[in-house]
Predicted model as a PDB file, atoms N, CA, C, CB and O in Angstrom, pLDDT in the B-factor column:
MODEL        1                                                                  
ATOM      1  N   MET A   1       0.891  -0.900  -0.184  1.00 67.00           N  
ATOM      2  CA  MET A   1       0.141  -0.300  -0.422  1.00 67.00           C  
ATOM      3  C   MET A   1       0.552   0.712   0.224  1.00 67.00           C  
ATOM      4  CB  MET A   1      -0.874  -0.732  -0.320  1.00 67.00           C  
ATOM      5  O   MET A   1       0.871   0.530   1.399  1.00 67.00           O  
ATOM      6  N   LEU A   2       0.717   2.772  -0.664  1.00 72.00           N  
ATOM      7  CA  LEU A   2       1.676   3.386  -0.908  1.00 72.00           C  
ATOM      8  C   LEU A   2       1.188   4.823   0.116  1.00 72.00           C  
ATOM      9  CB  LEU A   2       1.915   3.460  -2.578  1.00 72.00           C  
ATOM     10  O   LEU A   2       0.349   5.639  -0.267  1.00 72.00           O  
ATOM     11  N   ASP A   3       1.769   4.886   1.197  1.00 87.00           N  
ATOM     12  CA  ASP A   3       1.917   6.054   1.715  1.00 87.00           C  
ATOM     13  C   ASP A   3       1.255   6.913   1.650  1.00 87.00           C  
ATOM     14  CB  ASP A   3       2.662   6.448   1.519  1.00 87.00           C  
ATOM     15  O   ASP A   3       1.428   7.485   0.574  1.00 87.00           O  
ATOM     16  N   ALA A   4       0.037   7.676   2.651  1.00 89.00           N  
ATOM     17  CA  ALA A   4      -0.617   9.408   1.948  1.00 89.00           C  
ATOM     18  C   ALA A   4       0.322  10.447   1.433  1.00 89.00           C  
ATOM     19  CB  ALA A   4      -1.402  10.410   3.170  1.00 89.00           C  
ATOM     20  O   ALA A   4      -0.234  11.197   0.632  1.00 89.00           O  
ATOM     21  N   PHE A   5       1.761  10.755   1.684  1.00 89.00           N  
ATOM     22  CA  PHE A   5       2.184  11.596   1.761  1.00 89.00           C  
ATOM     23  C   PHE A   5       2.109  10.464  -0.690  1.00 89.00           C  
ATOM     24  CB  PHE A   5       3.615  12.085   3.373  1.00 89.00           C  
ATOM     25  O   PHE A   5       1.243  10.922  -1.436  1.00 89.00           O  
ATOM     26  N   ILE A   6       2.806   9.588  -1.124  1.00 90.00           N  
ATOM     27  CA  ILE A   6       2.762   9.479  -2.209  1.00 90.00           C  
ATOM     28  C   ILE A   6       1.566   9.199  -2.745  1.00 90.00           C  
ATOM     29  CB  ILE A   6       3.525   8.825  -2.467  1.00 90.00           C  
ATOM     30  O   ILE A   6       1.603   8.810  -3.913  1.00 90.00           O  
ATOM     31  N   ILE A   7       0.225   9.307  -2.092  1.00 90.00           N  
ATOM     32  CA  ILE A   7      -0.921   9.513  -3.027  1.00 90.00           C  
ATOM     33  C   ILE A   7      -0.831  11.132  -3.617  1.00 90.00           C  
ATOM     34  CB  ILE A   7      -2.432   9.196  -2.147  1.00 90.00           C  
ATOM     35  O   ILE A   7      -0.535  11.766  -4.631  1.00 90.00           O  
ATOM     36  N   GLN A   8      -1.200  11.270  -2.534  1.00 93.00           N  
ATOM     37  CA  GLN A   8      -1.100  13.343  -2.854  1.00 93.00           C  
ATOM     38  C   GLN A   8      -0.165  13.518  -3.460  1.00 93.00           C  
ATOM     39  CB  GLN A   8      -0.849  14.563  -1.589  1.00 93.00           C  
ATOM     40  O   GLN A   8      -0.461  14.659  -3.814  1.00 93.00           O  
ATOM     41  N   ARG A   9       1.019  13.301  -4.028  1.00 94.00           N  
ATOM     42  CA  ARG A   9       1.986  13.380  -4.661  1.00 94.00           C  
ATOM     43  C   ARG A   9       1.155  13.407  -6.118  1.00 94.00           C  
ATOM     44  CB  ARG A   9       3.041  12.282  -4.286  1.00 94.00           C  
ATOM     45  O   ARG A   9       0.806  14.319  -6.867  1.00 94.00           O  
ATOM     46  N   ILE A  10       1.008  11.871  -6.141  1.00 93.00           N  
ATOM     47  CA  ILE A  10       0.235  11.386  -7.358  1.00 93.00           C  
ATOM     48  C   ILE A  10      -0.978  12.277  -7.739  1.00 93.00           C  
ATOM     49  CB  ILE A  10      -0.286   9.940  -7.099  1.00 93.00           C  
ATOM     50  O   ILE A  10      -1.250  12.231  -8.939  1.00 93.00           O  
ATOM     51  N   ARG A  11      -1.668  12.977  -7.071  1.00 94.00           N  
ATOM     52  CA  ARG A  11      -3.040  13.441  -7.351  1.00 94.00           C  
ATOM     53  C   ARG A  11      -3.171  15.537  -7.731  1.00 94.00           C  
ATOM     54  CB  ARG A  11      -3.987  12.855  -5.663  1.00 94.00           C  
ATOM     55  O   ARG A  11      -4.068  16.201  -8.252  1.00 94.00           O  
ATOM     56  N   ASP A  12      -1.573  15.993  -7.052  1.00 95.00           N  
ATOM     57  CA  ASP A  12      -1.207  17.166  -7.349  1.00 95.00           C  
ATOM     58  C   ASP A  12      -0.890  17.093  -8.676  1.00 95.00           C  
ATOM     59  CB  ASP A  12      -0.250  17.644  -6.569  1.00 95.00           C  
ATOM     60  O   ASP A  12      -1.514  17.959  -9.290  1.00 95.00           O  
ATOM     61  N   GLU A  13      -0.122  16.369  -9.451  1.00 95.00           N  
ATOM     62  CA  GLU A  13       0.816  15.903 -10.346  1.00 95.00           C  
ATOM     63  C   GLU A  13      -0.161  15.627 -11.405  1.00 95.00           C  
ATOM     64  CB  GLU A  13       1.733  14.700  -9.865  1.00 95.00           C  
ATOM     65  O   GLU A  13       0.376  15.817 -12.496  1.00 95.00           O  
ATOM     66  N   GLU A  14      -1.749  15.143 -11.551  1.00 95.00           N  
ATOM     67  CA  GLU A  14      -2.518  14.748 -12.460  1.00 95.00           C  
ATOM     68  C   GLU A  14      -3.400  16.058 -12.670  1.00 95.00           C  
ATOM     69  CB  GLU A  14      -3.220  13.443 -12.072  1.00 95.00           C  
ATOM     70  O   GLU A  14      -4.012  16.453 -13.663  1.00 95.00           O  
ATOM     71  N   ASP A  15      -3.230  16.694 -11.160  1.00 93.00           N  
ATOM     72  CA  ASP A  15      -4.398  18.457 -11.197  1.00 93.00           C  
ATOM     73  C   ASP A  15      -2.996  19.000 -12.069  1.00 93.00           C  
ATOM     74  CB  ASP A  15      -4.936  19.788  -8.938  1.00 93.00           C  
ATOM     75  O   ASP A  15      -3.343  18.927 -13.248  1.00 93.00           O  
ATOM     76  N   GLU A  16      -1.973  19.366 -12.031  1.00 93.00           N  
ATOM     77  CA  GLU A  16      -1.027  20.153 -12.378  1.00 93.00           C  
ATOM     78  C   GLU A  16      -0.870  19.786 -13.867  1.00 93.00           C  
ATOM     79  CB  GLU A  16       0.182  20.010 -11.496  1.00 93.00           C  
ATOM     80  O   GLU A  16      -0.443  20.614 -14.672  1.00 93.00           O  
ATOM     81  N   ARG A  17      -1.208  18.582 -14.210  1.00 91.00           N  
ATOM     82  CA  ARG A  17      -1.220  18.017 -15.566  1.00 91.00           C  
ATOM     83  C   ARG A  17      -2.936  18.687 -16.524  1.00 91.00           C  
ATOM     84  CB  ARG A  17      -1.144  15.986 -15.248  1.00 91.00           C  
ATOM     85  O   ARG A  17      -3.082  18.899 -17.728  1.00 91.00           O  
ATOM     86  N   ARG A  18      -3.543  18.783 -15.840  1.00 90.00           N  
ATOM     87  CA  ARG A  18      -4.775  18.574 -16.054  1.00 90.00           C  
ATOM     88  C   ARG A  18      -4.938  20.638 -16.526  1.00 90.00           C  
ATOM     89  CB  ARG A  18      -5.703  17.657 -14.419  1.00 90.00           C  
ATOM     90  O   ARG A  18      -5.167  21.034 -17.669  1.00 90.00           O  
ATOM     91  N   ARG A  19      -4.812  21.232 -15.743  1.00 88.00           N  
ATOM     92  CA  ARG A  19      -4.322  22.762 -15.780  1.00 88.00           C  
ATOM     93  C   ARG A  19      -3.720  23.419 -16.440  1.00 88.00           C  
ATOM     94  CB  ARG A  19      -3.795  23.100 -15.095  1.00 88.00           C  
ATOM     95  O   ARG A  19      -3.993  24.584 -16.730  1.00 88.00           O  
ATOM     96  N   HIS A  20      -2.499  22.594 -16.912  1.00 86.00           N  
ATOM     97  CA  HIS A  20      -1.599  22.925 -18.602  1.00 86.00           C  
ATOM     98  C   HIS A  20      -2.387  22.160 -19.191  1.00 86.00           C  
ATOM     99  CB  HIS A  20       0.206  22.443 -18.994  1.00 86.00           C  
ATOM    100  O   HIS A  20      -3.112  22.210 -18.198  1.00 86.00           O  
ATOM    101  N   GLN A  21      -2.872  21.575 -19.784  1.00 82.00           N  
ATOM    102  CA  GLN A  21      -3.565  21.370 -20.644  1.00 82.00           C  
ATOM    103  C   GLN A  21      -4.784  21.699 -21.092  1.00 82.00           C  
ATOM    104  CB  GLN A  21      -3.518  20.645 -20.612  1.00 82.00           C  
ATOM    105  O   GLN A  21      -5.096  21.246 -22.194  1.00 82.00           O  
ATOM    106  N   SER A  22      -5.401  22.238 -20.634  1.00 81.00           N  
ATOM    107  CA  SER A  22      -6.810  23.900 -19.904  1.00 81.00           C  
ATOM    108  C   SER A  22      -6.339  24.312 -20.801  1.00 81.00           C  
ATOM    109  CB  SER A  22      -6.821  25.158 -18.210  1.00 81.00           C  
ATOM    110  O   SER A  22      -6.803  24.142 -21.928  1.00 81.00           O  
ATOM    111  N   ARG A  23      -5.188  25.028 -20.524  1.00 82.00           N  
ATOM    112  CA  ARG A  23      -4.377  26.414 -20.593  1.00 82.00           C  
ATOM    113  C   ARG A  23      -3.952  25.740 -22.422  1.00 82.00           C  
ATOM    114  CB  ARG A  23      -2.641  26.719 -18.981  1.00 82.00           C  
ATOM    115  O   ARG A  23      -4.611  26.526 -23.103  1.00 82.00           O  
ATOM    116  N   ARG A  24      -3.733  25.437 -22.735  1.00 80.00           N  
ATOM    117  CA  ARG A  24      -3.011  24.621 -23.934  1.00 80.00           C  
ATOM    118  C   ARG A  24      -4.323  25.216 -25.490  1.00 80.00           C  
ATOM    119  CB  ARG A  24      -3.049  22.264 -23.399  1.00 80.00           C  
ATOM    120  O   ARG A  24      -5.497  24.879 -25.640  1.00 80.00           O  
ATOM    121  N   PRO A  25      -3.581  26.026 -26.249  1.00 81.00           N  
ATOM    122  CA  PRO A  25      -4.716  26.521 -27.399  1.00 81.00           C  
ATOM    123  C   PRO A  25      -5.341  25.172 -28.043  1.00 81.00           C  
ATOM    124  CB  PRO A  25      -3.932  27.539 -28.776  1.00 81.00           C  
ATOM    125  O   PRO A  25      -4.755  24.104 -27.869  1.00 81.00           O  
ATOM    126  N   PHE A  26      -6.401  25.231 -28.702  1.00 78.00           N  
ATOM    127  CA  PHE A  26      -6.914  23.538 -29.529  1.00 78.00           C  
ATOM    128  C   PHE A  26      -7.991  24.753 -30.813  1.00 78.00           C  
ATOM    129  CB  PHE A  26      -8.474  21.783 -27.879  1.00 78.00           C  
ATOM    130  O   PHE A  26      -8.399  25.914 -30.822  1.00 78.00           O  
ATOM    131  N   LEU A  27      -8.023  23.717 -31.578  1.00 82.00           N  
ATOM    132  CA  LEU A  27      -8.583  23.947 -32.690  1.00 82.00           C  
ATOM    133  C   LEU A  27      -9.199  22.679 -32.815  1.00 82.00           C  
ATOM    134  CB  LEU A  27      -7.732  24.405 -33.750  1.00 82.00           C  
ATOM    135  O   LEU A  27      -8.545  21.650 -32.643  1.00 82.00           O  
ATOM    136  N   GLU A  28     -11.006  22.663 -33.245  1.00 84.00           N  
ATOM    137  CA  GLU A  28     -11.701  21.353 -33.258  1.00 84.00           C  
ATOM    138  C   GLU A  28     -11.317  21.636 -34.903  1.00 84.00           C  
ATOM    139  CB  GLU A  28     -13.561  21.125 -32.555  1.00 84.00           C  
ATOM    140  O   GLU A  28     -11.292  22.773 -35.374  1.00 84.00           O  
ATOM    141  N   VAL A  29     -10.991  20.274 -35.772  1.00 84.00           N  
ATOM    142  CA  VAL A  29     -11.269  20.418 -36.843  1.00 84.00           C  
ATOM    143  C   VAL A  29     -12.410  19.859 -37.846  1.00 84.00           C  
ATOM    144  CB  VAL A  29     -10.376  20.252 -37.096  1.00 84.00           C  
ATOM    145  O   VAL A  29     -11.880  18.873 -38.356  1.00 84.00           O  
ATOM    146  N   PRO A  30     -13.374  19.959 -38.246  1.00 84.00           N  
ATOM    147  CA  PRO A  30     -14.230  19.185 -38.320  1.00 84.00           C  
ATOM    148  C   PRO A  30     -13.886  17.959 -39.598  1.00 84.00           C  
ATOM    149  CB  PRO A  30     -15.425  20.061 -38.437  1.00 84.00           C  
ATOM    150  O   PRO A  30     -12.862  18.077 -40.270  1.00 84.00           O  
ATOM    151  N   VAL A  31     -14.941  16.704 -39.851  1.00 81.00           N  
ATOM    152  CA  VAL A  31     -14.316  15.956 -40.096  1.00 81.00           C  
ATOM    153  C   VAL A  31     -16.098  15.643 -40.572  1.00 81.00           C  
ATOM    154  CB  VAL A  31     -13.161  15.273 -39.087  1.00 81.00           C  
ATOM    155  O   VAL A  31     -17.178  15.460 -40.012  1.00 81.00           O  
ATOM    156  N   PRO A  32     -15.352  15.759 -42.408  1.00 80.00           N  
ATOM    157  CA  PRO A  32     -16.586  15.042 -43.073  1.00 80.00           C  
ATOM    158  C   PRO A  32     -16.879  13.641 -43.229  1.00 80.00           C  
ATOM    159  CB  PRO A  32     -16.651  15.392 -44.253  1.00 80.00           C  
ATOM    160  O   PRO A  32     -16.201  12.620 -43.346  1.00 80.00           O  
ATOM    161  N   GLU A  33     -18.467  14.002 -43.181  1.00 80.00           N  
ATOM    162  CA  GLU A  33     -18.954  12.264 -42.745  1.00 80.00           C  
ATOM    163  C   GLU A  33     -18.632  11.649 -44.565  1.00 80.00           C  
ATOM    164  CB  GLU A  33     -21.403  12.044 -42.013  1.00 80.00           C  
ATOM    165  O   GLU A  33     -19.133  12.425 -45.379  1.00 80.00           O  
ATOM    166  N   ARG A  34     -17.984  10.564 -45.137  1.00 77.00           N  
ATOM    167  CA  ARG A  34     -17.944  10.491 -46.063  1.00 77.00           C  
ATOM    168  C   ARG A  34     -18.885   9.564 -46.131  1.00 77.00           C  
ATOM    169  CB  ARG A  34     -16.917  10.442 -46.490  1.00 77.00           C  
ATOM    170  O   ARG A  34     -19.326   9.005 -45.127  1.00 77.00           O  
ATOM    171  N   GLU A  35     -19.495   9.181 -47.990  1.00 72.00           N  
ATOM    172  CA  GLU A  35     -20.722   8.276 -47.794  1.00 72.00           C  
ATOM    173  C   GLU A  35     -20.168   6.936 -48.426  1.00 72.00           C  
ATOM    174  CB  GLU A  35     -22.204   8.875 -48.592  1.00 72.00           C  
ATOM    175  O   GLU A  35     -19.676   6.908 -49.554  1.00 72.00           O  
ATOM    176  N   ARG A  36     -20.242   6.258 -47.924  1.00 67.00           N  
ATOM    177  CA  ARG A  36     -20.124   4.814 -47.756  1.00 67.00           C  
ATOM    178  C   ARG A  36     -20.865   4.355 -48.990  1.00 67.00           C  
ATOM    179  CB  ARG A  36     -20.741   4.230 -46.338  1.00 67.00           C  
ATOM    180  O   ARG A  36     -22.052   4.672 -48.916  1.00 67.00           O  
ATOM    181  N   PRO A  37     -20.382   3.362 -50.705  1.00 66.00           N  
ATOM    182  CA  PRO A  37     -21.215   3.171 -51.353  1.00 66.00           C  
ATOM    183  C   PRO A  37     -22.270   1.574 -50.830  1.00 66.00           C  
ATOM    184  CB  PRO A  37     -20.458   3.274 -52.660  1.00 66.00           C  
ATOM    185  O   PRO A  37     -21.648   1.016 -49.926  1.00 66.00           O  
ATOM    186  N   GLU A  38     -23.483   0.863 -51.139  1.00 70.00           N  
ATOM    187  CA  GLU A  38     -24.350   0.638 -50.255  1.00 70.00           C  
ATOM    188  C   GLU A  38     -23.769  -1.278 -50.543  1.00 70.00           C  
ATOM    189  CB  GLU A  38     -26.182   1.393 -50.643  1.00 70.00           C  
ATOM    190  O   GLU A  38     -23.725  -1.731 -51.687  1.00 70.00           O  
ATOM    191  N   MET A  39     -23.613  -1.632 -50.034  1.00 63.00           N  
ATOM    192  CA  MET A  39     -22.068  -3.259 -50.569  1.00 63.00           C  
ATOM    193  C   MET A  39     -23.193  -4.574 -49.990  1.00 63.00           C  
ATOM    194  CB  MET A  39     -19.624  -3.302 -48.934  1.00 63.00           C  
ATOM    195  O   MET A  39     -23.548  -4.977 -48.882  1.00 63.00           O  
ATOM    196  N   THR A  40     -23.587  -5.059 -51.884  1.00 65.00           N  
ATOM    197  CA  THR A  40     -24.255  -5.995 -51.393  1.00 65.00           C  
ATOM    198  C   THR A  40     -23.855  -7.310 -50.432  1.00 65.00           C  
ATOM    199  CB  THR A  40     -24.702  -6.304 -52.364  1.00 65.00           C  
ATOM    200  O   THR A  40     -22.891  -6.974 -49.744  1.00 65.00           O  
ATOM    201  N   ASP A  41     -24.288  -8.794 -50.121  1.00 61.00           N  
ATOM    202  CA  ASP A  41     -23.589  -9.542 -49.653  1.00 61.00           C  
ATOM    203  C   ASP A  41     -22.848 -10.203 -51.373  1.00 61.00           C  
ATOM    204  CB  ASP A  41     -24.523 -10.512 -48.510  1.00 61.00           C  
ATOM    205  O   ASP A  41     -21.939  -9.441 -51.702  1.00 61.00           O  
ATOM    206  N   GLU A  42     -22.970 -10.923 -52.028  1.00 61.00           N  
ATOM    207  CA  GLU A  42     -22.131 -10.470 -53.347  1.00 61.00           C  
ATOM    208  C   GLU A  42     -20.689 -10.358 -53.289  1.00 61.00           C  
ATOM    209  CB  GLU A  42     -22.536  -9.138 -53.802  1.00 61.00           C  
ATOM    210  O   GLU A  42     -19.668 -11.043 -53.325  1.00 61.00           O  
ATOM    211  N   GLN A  43     -21.157  -8.986 -53.168  1.00 58.00           N  
ATOM    212  CA  GLN A  43     -19.594  -8.461 -52.998  1.00 58.00           C  
ATOM    213  C   GLN A  43     -18.636  -8.392 -52.577  1.00 58.00           C  
ATOM    214  CB  GLN A  43     -19.345  -7.912 -52.899  1.00 58.00           C  
ATOM    215  O   GLN A  43     -18.921  -8.759 -51.437  1.00 58.00           O  
ATOM    216  N   GLU A  44     -17.171  -8.121 -52.544  1.00 59.00           N  
ATOM    217  CA  GLU A  44     -16.217  -8.609 -51.382  1.00 59.00           C  
ATOM    218  C   GLU A  44     -16.082  -7.090 -50.365  1.00 59.00           C  
ATOM    219  CB  GLU A  44     -14.431  -9.235 -52.153  1.00 59.00           C  
ATOM    220  O   GLU A  44     -17.209  -6.595 -50.335  1.00 59.00           O  
ATOM    221  N   ALA A  45     -15.165  -6.294 -49.614  1.00 55.00           N  
ATOM    222  CA  ALA A  45     -15.217  -5.358 -49.082  1.00 55.00           C  
ATOM    223  C   ALA A  45     -13.709  -5.027 -50.187  1.00 55.00           C  
ATOM    224  CB  ALA A  45     -15.356  -5.438 -47.350  1.00 55.00           C  
ATOM    225  O   ALA A  45     -12.787  -5.714 -50.628  1.00 55.00           O  
ATOM    226  N   PRO A  46     -13.961  -4.169 -50.243  1.00 57.00           N  
ATOM    227  CA  PRO A  46     -12.833  -2.708 -51.396  1.00 57.00           C  
ATOM    228  C   PRO A  46     -10.605  -3.297 -50.462  1.00 57.00           C  
ATOM    229  CB  PRO A  46     -13.797   0.552 -50.273  1.00 57.00           C  
ATOM    230  O   PRO A  46      -9.447  -3.269 -50.877  1.00 57.00           O  
ATOM    231  N   SER A  47     -11.394  -3.746 -49.026  1.00 55.00           N  
ATOM    232  CA  SER A  47      -9.364  -3.503 -48.202  1.00 55.00           C  
ATOM    233  C   SER A  47      -8.959  -5.255 -48.551  1.00 55.00           C  
ATOM    234  CB  SER A  47      -9.222  -3.024 -45.416  1.00 55.00           C  
ATOM    235  O   SER A  47      -7.732  -5.346 -48.542  1.00 55.00           O  
ATOM    236  N   SER A  48      -9.760  -6.922 -48.909  1.00 53.00           N  
ATOM    237  CA  SER A  48      -9.060  -7.698 -49.378  1.00 53.00           C  
ATOM    238  C   SER A  48      -8.970  -7.417 -50.813  1.00 53.00           C  
ATOM    239  CB  SER A  48      -9.437  -8.851 -49.023  1.00 53.00           C  
ATOM    240  O   SER A  48      -9.854  -8.214 -51.129  1.00 53.00           O  
ATOM    241  N   ASP A  49      -8.649  -6.980 -51.787  1.00 58.00           N  
ATOM    242  CA  ASP A  49      -7.445  -7.096 -53.349  1.00 58.00           C  
ATOM    243  C   ASP A  49      -7.108  -6.288 -52.765  1.00 58.00           C  
ATOM    244  CB  ASP A  49      -7.640  -6.883 -55.143  1.00 58.00           C  
ATOM    245  O   ASP A  49      -7.162  -5.242 -53.412  1.00 58.00           O  
ATOM    246  N   ARG A  50      -6.544  -6.097 -51.245  1.00 65.00           N  
ATOM    247  CA  ARG A  50      -4.895  -5.143 -51.678  1.00 65.00           C  
ATOM    248  C   ARG A  50      -3.786  -5.665 -50.860  1.00 65.00           C  
ATOM    249  CB  ARG A  50      -4.882  -3.253 -51.249  1.00 65.00           C  
ATOM    250  O   ARG A  50      -4.086  -6.601 -50.119  1.00 65.00           O  
ATOM    251  N   GLY A  51      -2.604  -5.266 -50.840  1.00 74.00           N  
ATOM    252  CA  GLY A  51      -1.144  -5.994 -50.867  1.00 74.00           C  
ATOM    253  C   GLY A  51      -0.655  -5.757 -50.194  1.00 74.00           C  
ATOM    254  O   GLY A  51      -1.205  -5.157 -49.270  1.00 74.00           O  
ATOM    255  N   VAL A  52       0.786  -6.051 -50.134  1.00 78.00           N  
ATOM    256  CA  VAL A  52       2.075  -5.312 -50.263  1.00 78.00           C  
ATOM    257  C   VAL A  52       2.729  -5.300 -51.625  1.00 78.00           C  
ATOM    258  CB  VAL A  52       3.039  -5.873 -49.326  1.00 78.00           C  
ATOM    259  O   VAL A  52       2.345  -6.203 -52.369  1.00 78.00           O  
ATOM    260  N   THR A  53       3.809  -4.312 -52.205  1.00 79.00           N  
ATOM    261  CA  THR A  53       4.475  -4.233 -53.382  1.00 79.00           C  
ATOM    262  C   THR A  53       5.932  -4.256 -53.257  1.00 79.00           C  
ATOM    263  CB  THR A  53       4.076  -3.128 -54.041  1.00 79.00           C  
ATOM    264  O   THR A  53       6.504  -3.254 -53.684  1.00 79.00           O  
ATOM    265  N   ILE A  54       6.510  -5.002 -52.860  1.00 79.00           N  
ATOM    266  CA  ILE A  54       7.929  -4.129 -52.428  1.00 79.00           C  
ATOM    267  C   ILE A  54       9.574  -4.467 -53.824  1.00 79.00           C  
ATOM    268  CB  ILE A  54       8.471  -5.019 -50.312  1.00 79.00           C  
ATOM    269  O   ILE A  54      10.321  -5.418 -54.056  1.00 79.00           O  
ATOM    270  N   ILE A  55       9.414  -3.136 -54.343  1.00 83.00           N  
ATOM    271  CA  ILE A  55      10.746  -2.703 -55.442  1.00 83.00           C  
ATOM    272  C   ILE A  55      11.107  -2.483 -54.713  1.00 83.00           C  
ATOM    273  CB  ILE A  55      10.983  -1.779 -56.539  1.00 83.00           C  
ATOM    274  O   ILE A  55      10.722  -1.826 -53.745  1.00 83.00           O  
ATOM    275  N   GLU A  56      12.842  -3.464 -55.194  1.00 83.00           N  
ATOM    276  CA  GLU A  56      13.833  -3.226 -55.071  1.00 83.00           C  
ATOM    277  C   GLU A  56      14.871  -2.810 -56.035  1.00 83.00           C  
ATOM    278  CB  GLU A  56      13.998  -3.948 -54.575  1.00 83.00           C  
ATOM    279  O   GLU A  56      14.982  -3.481 -57.062  1.00 83.00           O  
ATOM    280  N   PRO A  57      15.615  -1.836 -55.855  1.00 82.00           N  
ATOM    281  CA  PRO A  57      16.477  -1.103 -56.878  1.00 82.00           C  
ATOM    282  C   PRO A  57      17.260  -2.135 -57.639  1.00 82.00           C  
ATOM    283  CB  PRO A  57      17.484  -0.043 -56.194  1.00 82.00           C  
ATOM    284  O   PRO A  57      17.714  -3.183 -57.178  1.00 82.00           O  
ATOM    285  N   ASP A  58      17.354  -1.682 -58.895  1.00 79.00           N  
ATOM    286  CA  ASP A  58      18.844  -2.794 -58.881  1.00 79.00           C  
ATOM    287  C   ASP A  58      19.911  -2.428 -58.540  1.00 79.00           C  
ATOM    288  CB  ASP A  58      19.338  -3.335 -60.068  1.00 79.00           C  
ATOM    289  O   ASP A  58      19.895  -1.228 -58.265  1.00 79.00           O  
ATOM    290  N   GLU A  59      20.914  -2.919 -58.412  1.00 75.00           N  
ATOM    291  CA  GLU A  59      22.172  -3.085 -57.779  1.00 75.00           C  
ATOM    292  C   GLU A  59      23.195  -1.717 -58.698  1.00 75.00           C  
ATOM    293  CB  GLU A  59      22.748  -4.969 -58.025  1.00 75.00           C  
ATOM    294  O   GLU A  59      24.223  -1.160 -58.313  1.00 75.00           O  
ATOM    295  N   ASP A  60      22.639  -1.577 -59.613  1.00 70.00           N  
ATOM    296  CA  ASP A  60      23.722  -0.423 -60.679  1.00 70.00           C  
ATOM    297  C   ASP A  60      23.028   0.817 -60.214  1.00 70.00           C  
ATOM    298  CB  ASP A  60      23.631  -0.575 -62.785  1.00 70.00           C  
ATOM    299  O   ASP A  60      23.840   1.720 -60.010  1.00 70.00           O  
ATOM    300  N   GLN A  61      21.787   1.151 -59.980  1.00 62.00           N  
ATOM    301  CA  GLN A  61      21.333   2.091 -59.743  1.00 62.00           C  
ATOM    302  C   GLN A  61      21.642   2.912 -58.273  1.00 62.00           C  
ATOM    303  CB  GLN A  61      20.217   1.749 -60.017  1.00 62.00           C  
ATOM    304  O   GLN A  61      21.895   4.042 -57.854  1.00 62.00           O  
ATOM    305  N   VAL A  62      21.452   1.630 -57.839  1.00 55.00           N  
ATOM    306  CA  VAL A  62      22.354   1.907 -56.064  1.00 55.00           C  
ATOM    307  C   VAL A  62      23.424   3.632 -55.829  1.00 55.00           C  
ATOM    308  CB  VAL A  62      24.035   0.149 -55.917  1.00 55.00           C  
ATOM    309  O   VAL A  62      24.000   3.861 -54.765  1.00 55.00           O  
TER     310      VAL A  62                                                      
ENDMDL                                                                          
END                                                                             
């Protein structure tokens, strides 16, 4: 179990952190809602055909 001094110290640090965060300016950026096309059960999700392509340069070009 923590001593009362340590618990109070943690609370004080959290309060100071909250005060610091509340003083920081911020700007809320509106996020536009994207319309998703309706998918039928027969269609696959677009993410299923994604992959990774690794392109290695020729040793002559390095």
